[in-house]
C-alpha positions as CSV (number, residue, x, y, z in Angstrom):
1,M,117.0,99.5,61.3
2,Q,114.8,99.3,58.2
3,P,113.3,102.8,57.4
4,Y,109.3,103.0,58.4
5,H,107.3,103.1,55.5
6,E,103.5,104.1,55.6
7,P,101.4,101.4,54.5
8,V,99.8,102.3,51.3
9,P,96.0,102.0,51.5
10,T,93.7,99.7,49.7
11,N,91.4,101.5,47.4
12,F,88.5,99.4,46.5
13,T,86.3,99.6,43.2
14,S,82.6,100.3,43.1
15,G,80.1,98.1,41.4
16,P,80.2,94.3,40.9
17,V,82.9,91.9,39.2
18,R,82.2,88.6,37.7
19,V,84.6,85.6,37.0
20,R,84.0,82.4,34.8
21,V,86.4,79.7,36.0
22,P,86.7,76.3,34.3
23,A,86.3,72.7,35.4
24,T,89.9,71.0,35.6
25,S,91.4,67.4,35.4
26,A,94.5,66.9,37.2
27,N,97.3,64.1,37.0
28,L,95.9,62.7,33.5
29,G,97.5,59.4,34.5
30,P,101.3,59.8,35.0
31,G,101.5,63.4,35.7
32,F,100.9,63.3,39.3
33,D,100.8,66.7,41.1
34,A,102.0,68.3,37.7
35,L,100.0,68.1,34.9
36,G,96.4,69.3,34.6
37,L,93.6,70.1,31.7
38,A,91.0,72.9,31.6
39,L,87.8,71.3,30.7
40,A,84.8,73.7,29.1
41,L,82.5,73.3,32.3
42,H,82.2,76.6,34.0
43,D,81.3,78.2,37.5
44,D,80.2,81.9,37.2
45,V,81.2,83.8,40.6
46,A,80.3,87.6,41.2
47,A,81.0,89.6,43.9
48,E,81.1,93.4,45.4
49,V,82.6,95.5,48.0
50,T,79.4,96.3,50.8
51,A,79.4,98.7,54.0
52,Q,79.2,95.8,56.0
53,G,79.0,92.0,56.6
54,V,79.2,88.9,54.0
55,T,76.4,87.3,52.1
56,V,77.0,84.5,49.8
57,A,74.4,83.3,47.4
58,V,74.7,79.6,46.0
59,A,73.0,78.3,42.9
60,G,73.4,74.8,41.1
61,Q,76.1,72.3,42.5
62,G,76.2,72.4,46.2
63,T,73.2,74.5,47.1
64,G,71.7,74.0,50.5
65,E,75.3,72.3,51.4
66,L,78.2,74.9,50.9
67,P,78.3,77.9,53.6
68,T,77.0,81.3,52.9
69,D,79.3,83.2,55.1
70,D,82.8,83.5,55.5
71,R,83.4,79.9,55.7
72,H,82.3,79.8,52.0
73,L,85.9,78.8,50.0
74,V,85.5,81.8,47.6
75,V,85.3,84.0,50.4
76,R,88.3,82.5,52.3
77,A,90.3,82.8,49.1
78,M,89.1,86.5,48.7
79,R,90.2,87.1,52.5
80,A,93.8,85.6,51.7
81,A,93.9,87.6,48.4
82,F,92.9,91.0,50.2
83,D,95.5,90.5,53.0
84,V,98.3,90.2,50.0
85,L,96.5,93.3,48.4
86,G,97.0,95.4,51.3
87,G,93.7,95.3,53.4
88,Q,90.1,93.9,53.9
89,P,86.7,95.6,52.6
90,P,84.1,96.3,55.1
91,G,81.8,94.0,53.5
92,L,81.2,91.6,50.7
93,S,78.4,90.4,48.5
94,V,79.0,87.3,46.7
95,E,76.9,85.2,44.1
96,C,78.1,81.9,43.0
97,V,76.3,79.6,39.8
98,N,78.3,76.2,40.6
99,R,78.2,73.8,37.5
100,I,81.1,71.9,38.5
101,P,80.1,68.8,40.8
102,Q,81.5,69.0,44.0
103,A,84.1,66.5,45.3
104,R,84.3,64.5,42.3
105,G,87.6,65.2,40.9
106,L,86.9,68.1,38.6
107,G,88.5,70.8,40.4
108,S,85.7,72.5,42.2
109,S,87.8,73.7,45.2
110,S,90.3,75.1,42.8
111,A,87.7,76.9,40.8
112,A,86.5,78.7,44.1
113,I,90.2,79.3,45.1
114,V,91.0,81.0,41.7
115,A,87.5,82.7,41.5
116,G,88.2,84.3,45.1
117,V,91.8,85.4,44.2
118,L,90.8,87.1,40.7
119,L,87.7,88.6,42.4
120,A,89.8,90.3,45.1
121,R,92.0,91.5,43.1
122,A,89.6,93.0,40.5
123,L,88.0,94.8,43.4
124,V,91.3,96.8,44.2
125,T,91.7,99.9,41.8
126,D,95.4,98.7,41.4
127,G,95.1,95.0,42.1
128,E,96.8,93.7,39.1
129,A,99.9,95.7,40.2
130,R,99.9,94.5,43.5
131,L,99.0,90.6,42.7
132,D,100.1,89.8,39.0
133,D,99.2,86.4,37.4
134,S,102.3,84.7,38.7
135,A,101.9,86.0,42.3
136,A,98.0,84.9,41.9
137,L,98.8,81.3,41.0
138,R,101.5,81.1,43.8
139,L,98.5,82.5,46.1
140,A,95.9,79.4,44.7
141,A,98.5,77.0,45.1
142,Q,99.1,77.9,48.4
143,I,95.5,77.8,49.6
144,E,95.0,74.6,47.7
145,G,98.2,72.7,48.5
146,H,99.2,72.1,45.4
147,P,99.4,73.7,41.8
148,D,97.9,70.9,39.3
149,N,94.3,72.0,39.5
150,V,94.9,75.8,40.1
151,A,97.4,76.2,37.3
152,P,94.9,74.9,34.2
153,C,92.0,76.8,36.0
154,L,93.7,80.0,36.0
155,L,95.6,79.7,32.7
156,G,93.4,77.6,30.5
157,G,94.7,74.6,28.2
158,F,96.9,72.0,29.1
159,T,99.3,72.8,32.2
160,L,102.6,71.6,33.3
161,A,103.0,72.7,37.2
162,W,105.8,72.7,39.4
163,T,107.0,74.2,42.7
164,E,110.2,76.0,43.6
165,P,111.4,77.7,46.9
166,S,109.3,80.9,45.9
167,G,106.1,79.2,45.4
168,A,104.2,77.6,42.4
169,R,105.0,78.1,38.7
170,A,103.1,76.8,35.6
171,V,103.2,76.7,31.7
172,S,100.0,76.6,29.6
173,L,100.3,74.7,26.1
174,P,97.7,74.6,23.5
175,V,95.9,71.0,23.1
176,A,95.9,69.2,19.8
177,D,92.9,69.0,18.0
178,G,92.4,65.4,18.1
179,V,92.1,65.5,21.6
180,R,88.1,64.6,22.7
181,P,87.8,64.4,26.6
182,M,84.7,63.0,28.0
183,V,84.0,62.8,31.6
184,F,82.2,60.0,33.5
185,V,80.6,61.4,37.0
186,P,79.5,59.2,39.4
187,A,77.0,59.9,42.1
188,E,79.3,59.1,44.8
189,R,81.8,61.9,46.0
190,G,85.4,61.6,46.9
191,L,87.7,63.5,49.2
192,T,91.3,64.4,48.1
193,A,92.5,64.0,51.6
194,A,91.5,60.3,51.7
195,A,92.9,59.6,48.2
196,R,96.2,60.9,49.2
197,A,96.2,58.8,52.3
198,A,95.9,55.7,50.0
199,L,99.0,56.6,48.6
200,P,102.5,54.8,50.0
201,A,105.5,56.6,51.2
202,T,107.6,55.3,48.6
203,V,107.2,53.4,45.3
204,P,109.7,51.0,43.6
205,H,112.5,52.7,41.3
206,V,111.0,50.9,38.0
207,D,107.5,52.8,38.8
208,A,108.9,56.2,39.1
209,A,111.3,55.8,36.0
210,L,108.2,54.3,33.8
211,N,105.8,57.0,35.0
212,A,108.7,59.9,34.2
213,G,108.7,58.7,30.6
214,R,104.9,58.2,30.2
215,A,104.4,61.9,31.4
216,A,107.1,63.1,29.2
217,L,105.2,61.2,26.3
218,L,101.9,62.5,27.4
219,V,103.2,66.2,26.6
220,H,103.9,65.1,23.2
221,A,100.7,63.1,22.7
222,L,98.1,65.8,24.0
223,T,99.8,68.8,22.0
224,A,100.8,67.0,18.9
225,D,100.2,63.4,18.6
226,P,96.7,62.3,19.9
227,A,97.2,58.6,18.6
228,L,100.1,58.2,21.3
229,L,97.4,59.0,24.3
230,L,97.1,55.4,25.1
231,P,100.3,54.5,26.2
232,A,101.1,58.0,27.3
233,T,98.4,57.7,29.9
234,V,99.9,54.7,31.8
235,D,100.3,55.5,35.4
236,R,102.2,53.1,38.5
237,L,102.2,56.2,41.0
238,H,98.8,56.6,42.0
239,Q,95.7,55.1,40.6
240,D,96.3,51.3,41.6
241,Y,97.0,52.6,45.1
242,R,93.5,54.5,45.2
243,A,91.7,51.9,43.4
244,P,90.2,49.9,46.3
245,G,88.8,52.8,47.5
246,M,86.7,53.6,44.4
247,P,86.3,50.3,42.8
248,G,83.9,51.4,40.4
249,T,86.1,54.1,39.2
250,A,88.8,51.5,38.8
251,T,86.6,49.0,37.0
252,L,85.5,51.9,34.6
253,V,89.1,52.9,33.8
254,K,90.1,49.5,33.2
255,A,87.2,48.5,30.6
256,L,87.8,51.6,28.7
257,R,91.7,51.2,28.3
258,E,91.0,47.5,27.5
259,A,88.4,49.2,24.8
260,G,91.6,51.3,23.4
261,V,90.4,54.5,25.0
262,A,93.1,56.7,26.9
263,A,91.0,56.8,30.2
264,V,92.6,57.9,33.6
265,V,91.1,59.1,37.1
266,S,90.2,62.4,36.8
267,G,92.2,64.2,39.9
268,A,91.7,62.2,43.0
269,G,88.7,60.8,41.6
270,P,86.3,59.4,41.4
271,T,85.5,60.8,37.9
272,V,86.8,59.0,34.8
273,L,88.4,61.2,32.1
274,A,88.7,59.7,28.6
275,L,90.7,61.7,26.3
276,S,89.7,59.8,23.2
277,D,86.5,58.4,22.0
278,P,84.9,55.1,23.3
279,P,84.2,52.4,20.7
280,E,80.6,52.6,19.4
281,G,78.4,50.6,21.7
282,F,80.6,51.1,24.7
283,E,78.3,51.0,28.0
284,A,79.7,52.4,30.9
285,G,77.0,50.6,33.4
286,T,74.6,52.4,35.6
287,G,75.2,55.3,37.7
288,W,77.4,57.4,35.4
289,Q,76.7,60.7,33.8
290,V,78.6,61.0,30.7
291,W,79.6,64.4,29.4
292,R,81.5,65.6,26.5
293,L,83.6,68.7,27.5
294,D,85.9,70.5,24.9
295,P,89.2,71.5,26.2
296,D,89.1,75.0,27.7
297,G,91.9,77.3,26.2
298,R,91.0,80.5,27.9
299,G,91.3,79.6,31.7
300,A,89.9,82.0,34.1
301,Q,87.7,85.3,32.5
302,V,87.2,88.3,34.5
303,A,84.8,91.1,33.6
304,R,82.9,93.9,35.2
305,G,79.4,93.9,36.2
306,R,76.8,91.7,37.6
307,L,76.1,88.1,36.2
308,G,74.0,87.7,33.1
309,H,70.8,85.9,32.7
310,A,72.7,82.8,30.9
311,E,75.4,82.9,33.5
312,R,72.8,82.8,36.1
313,D,71.6,79.4,34.6
314,P,73.2,76.4,36.4
315,V,72.8,74.2,33.6
316,A,73.8,77.0,30.7
317,A,77.9,76.7,30.6
318,G,79.8,73.9,28.4
319,R,78.3,70.7,29.1
320,K,78.0,68.4,26.1
321,S,76.5,65.1,25.9
């Protein structure tokens, strides 16, 4: 018989905490479900323990669409983290300023999950002792279902993520100076579940072998030799299978690559990520917003206090044209 141990009570901090979380692009071509890159476009989220109830205020992307109660993904992630941390608070007040487009392949759900996990940890007095960064990554990946977006969101930089029996693990590597990410964001949305449903159960051995080599080359290209980004971003595991469901994305990726640009589908799409500059005069066509986004080397950042004036501005963080 195991000895009985009285549960350690959860003590909550007073006052608000806030977190800034970056957008992310996963897969990066051949690195399906493993490679990710943090980008300098940020959501800001603040939370505070209250006496009762749950309130969620949303500004920016998703306003009027996202739930403003316990169903909100930030709150759901906080609840999951509080369970790990030892107990639920009596109430919560959450404020979200969203700049990451929803359902476009730029990690909006991972940003919400990482924000929720880190906010919950910061609202518990000994939260970091109970839930360190490794455990936070495992929990975030468990909620998301895979680690390739939550890893760069949490750690920043260029990440390699994998899953062991104990859960997700990841390492972050610095991005070479010559990597110049640009995203082409369409108006239409995509769903990760639908994109995954388009993938076959098996792929030819020759395609798997090609992707293994190109994924290895991509690690070198992104961290040391950006001149190799075009051959390093060749993929045969997922992009061609998903192309019929997002023909505009596939057409733009093809046009960019034919122009010598290392272009890939960002995550499950429909956004296109280019890792080098398009040639002068290149036209993406109508219906695309084009943003220059630097790599984000810091990852999620937590601080005490409410959101400041700039953080409350939905267009103030990181977007560059």
